[in-house]
C-alpha positions in Angstrom: 12.8 3.4 -6.5 9.5 2.4 -4.0 6.5 1.8 -6.4 3.0 1.5 -4.7 -0.2 0.0 -6.0 -3.4 1.1 -4.9 -7.2 0.4 -5.7 -10.1 -1.6 -4.5 -9.6 -5.2 -2.6 -10.0 -7.7 -6.1 -8.3 -5.1 -8.2 -5.3 -7.4 -8.7 -2.7 -5.5 -6.9 -0.8 -8.2 -5.4 -0.8 -10.4 -8.5 0.5 -7.3 -10.7 2.9 -6.6 -8.2 4.3 -10.0 -8.3 4.7 -9.6 -12.2 5.8 -6.3 -11.7 8.8 -7.8 -9.8 9.4 -10.9 -12.3 9.3 -8.7 -15.1 12.1 -6.2 -13.7 14.0 -9.1 -12.8 13.7 -10.5 -16.7 14.9 -7.1 -17.5 18.0 -7.5 -15.5 16.6 -5.0 -13.0 17.4 -5.7 -9.1 13.7 -5.9 -7.5 11.6 -6.7 -4.4 8.4 -6.9 -2.7 9.2 -5.7 0.9 5.8 -6.6 2.3 5.6 -10.0 1.1 6.9 -11.7 4.3 4.2 -10.2 6.5 1.4 -10.3 3.9 -1.9 -12.1 4.6 -0.6 -15.3 2.3 1.4 -15.8 4.9 0.6 -18.1 8.2 -1.1 -16.0 10.7 1.3 -16.7 13.8 4.4 -16.5 11.9 3.0 -13.3 10.2 2.5 -11.3 13.3 5.5 -12.4 14.8 7.5 -10.8 11.9 5.0 -7.6 12.1 5.9 -7.2 15.9 9.7 -7.3 15.4 9.4 -4.7 12.5 7.3 -2.4 14.5 9.9 -2.6 17.3 12.7 -2.0 15.2 11.0 1.0 14.0 9.5 2.3 17.4 13.1 1.8 18.9 14.9 3.6 16.1 12.5 6.5 15.6 10.3 6.9 18.8 9.1 10.6 18.1 7.7 9.6 14.4 6.2 6.2 16.0 4.4 7.9 18.6 3.2 10.6 16.0 1.7 7.9 13.8 -0.3 6.2 16.8 -1.7 9.4 17.8 -2.8 10.0 14.3 -4.6 6.6 14.1 -6.1 7.5 17.2 -7.6 10.7 15.7 -9.0 8.7 13.0 -11.5 7.7 15.3 -11.3 3.7 15.0 -14.4 2.0 16.7 -12.5 -0.3 19.1 -8.9 -0.3 20.6 -8.2 -3.3 19.0 -8.6 -1.7 15.6 -6.5 1.2 16.9 -3.6 -1.3 18.0 -3.9 -3.3 14.3 -3.7 -0.1 12.2 -0.9 1.3 14.2 1.1 -1.8 13.9 0.5 -1.8 10.2 1.6 1.7 9.8 4.7 1.2 11.8 5.3 -1.9 9.5 4.8 0.1 6.6 7.0 2.8 7.7 9.7 0.5 8.5 9.5 -1.1 5.1 9.7 2.3 3.2 12.7 3.4 5.4 14.7 0.1 4.6 13.9 0.3 0.8 14.7 3.9 0.5 18.6 2.6 1.7 18.7 -0.2 -0.7 19.5 -0.1 -4.5 16.4 -1.3 -6.7 13.0 -1.3 -7.3 10.6 -2.2 -4.1 7.0 -3.1 -4.9 4.4 -2.6 -2.5 1.1 -3.8 -2.7 -0.3 -2.2 0.7 0.8 0.9 0.9 0.0 4.6 2.5 -3.2 4.9 0.0 -4.3 1.5 1.1 -3.8 1.8 4.9 -5.5 5.2 4.6 -8.5 3.2 3.3 -8.4 1.0 6.1 -8.3 3.8 8.4 -11.3 4.9 6.8 -13.4 1.6 6.5 -14.6 2.2 10.0 -13.3 5.4 10.9 -12.1 8.8 9.2 -9.1 8.4 7.4 -9.2 12.2 6.4 -8.7 13.5 9.8 -5.9 11.4 10.2 -3.8 11.8 6.8 -1.1 13.3 9.0 -0.2 9.5 9.6 0.9 9.4 5.9 3.4 12.4 6.6 6.8 11.4 4.9 8.5 12.9 7.8 12.3 14.2 7.9 13.3 10.7 5.9 10.8 11.6 2.9 9.5 7.9 3.3 6.9 8.0 0.3 6.4 5.9 -2.9 8.4 7.3 -5.8 5.7 5.9 -8.0 1.9 5.3 -7.1 0.3 3.0 -10.0 -3.4 3.1 -9.3 -5.2 -0.1 -10.4 -8.4 0.6 -12.4 -11.0 -2.1 -12.4 -14.6 -2.8 -12.9 -16.5 -3.1 -9.6 -18.2 -5.9 -10.8 -14.9 -7.8 -11.9 -13.3 -7.2 -8.4 -16.4 -8.4 -7.2 -16.3 -11.7 -8.8 -12.7 -12.1 -8.0 -13.3 -11.8 -4.3 -15.9 -14.3 -4.6 -13.4 -16.8 -6.3 -10.5 -16.3 -4.0 -10.2 -18.4 -0.8 -10.0 -16.9 2.5 -10.5 -13.4 3.4 -7.9 -11.0 2.7 -9.7 -7.7 3.1 -12.6 -6.2 5.1 -15.1 -6.0 2.7 -15.2 -9.8 2.5 -16.6 -9.9 5.9 -19.6 -11.3 7.2 -22.5 -9.0 6.4 -21.1 -6.8 4.3 -22.4 -5.7 1.2 -19.4 -6.5 -0.8 -20.5 -4.7 -3.9 -21.8 -1.1 -2.2 -18.3 -1.4 -0.2 -16.4 -2.0 -3.2 -18.0 1.1 -5.2 -17.4 3.2 -1.6 -13.7 1.9 -1.5 -13.1 3.1 -5.2 -14.1 6.8 -4.3 -12.1 6.5 -0.8 -9.0 5.6 -2.7 -9.3 8.7 -5.3 -10.1 10.8 -2.5 -7.2 9.7 -0.3 -4.6 9.7 -3.1 -5.9 13.3 -3.7 -5.8 14.4 -0.3 -2.1 13.1 0.5 -1.0 14.5 -2.9 -2.4 18.2 -1.9 -0.8 17.7 1.5 2.6 16.3 0.7 3.1 16.3 -2.9 5.1 19.5 -3.3 7.6 18.1 -0.9 8.2 14.7 -2.9 8.8 13.7 -6.5 5.9 11.0 -6.6 4.6 10.2 -9.8 1.3 8.8 -10.0 0.0 6.8 -12.9 -3.1 4.4 -13.9 -3.2 0.9 -15.2 -6.0 -1.3 -16.0 -6.4 -4.8 -14.2 -5.7 -6.9 -17.4 -2.5 -8.1 -16.4 -1.2 -9.5 -20.0 -1.7 -5.7 -21.3 0.2 -4.3 -18.0 3.3 -6.7 -18.6 3.6 -5.5 -22.1 3.1 -1.9 -21.3 5.7 -2.5 -18.6 8.3 -3.8 -21.4 7.7 -1.0 -23.3 8.0 1.5 -20.1 11.3 0.0 -18.9 13.6 3.2 -20.3 11.4 5.5 -18.1 11.6 3.1 -14.8 15.4 3.1 -15.3 15.4 6.8 -15.9 13.3 7.1 -12.6 15.8 5.0 -11.0 18.7 7.2 -12.2 16.9 10.2 -10.5 17.1 8.6 -7.1 
């Protein structure tokens, strides 16, 4: 079962993803974070090498789908060739992670999945024009459960201001962070709806909304465990 979290930067997606994996382990379920080794929290040189290896494996094993992915990124009108390269690399890495997770038993929790990558395409470009980049393809590479993490913009802004480093582009110099967070919140909703409208009839994907309140979420998760187990049996 592939679980994806989406929401604005600072919503707590990574924190909740880690707690979700720990809670599933506590409940005796197999669980993993497939993108942890290439997350921004890892050292940049090692992270880049790992991403290049994963992208190379995906491209070699599925050249036609990979070429389609890169073409779709190019159609999103990214401002520079560097942006096209970065976004293409991230999509290939994500597809490789979902492809591997789809063959493995257990729950696989992704905190930078297809909705977030579509939002990255839309930061400077037009993600809506490249919705095909998130096409599940013949392998039906898509999450089974999308958790939309809802948070007040002011709280997300405070969290971004407090954390070290810059893990998202809304934290860059010269960016009006509060305004960009509001735009990102709208973009998440628009792209999730667009993706669901386009591909939802082919997939059993379910979307649920959760609050950023981590303590309440863990409690809700414990109560929801029977539903998660049922979801696992369906797949």
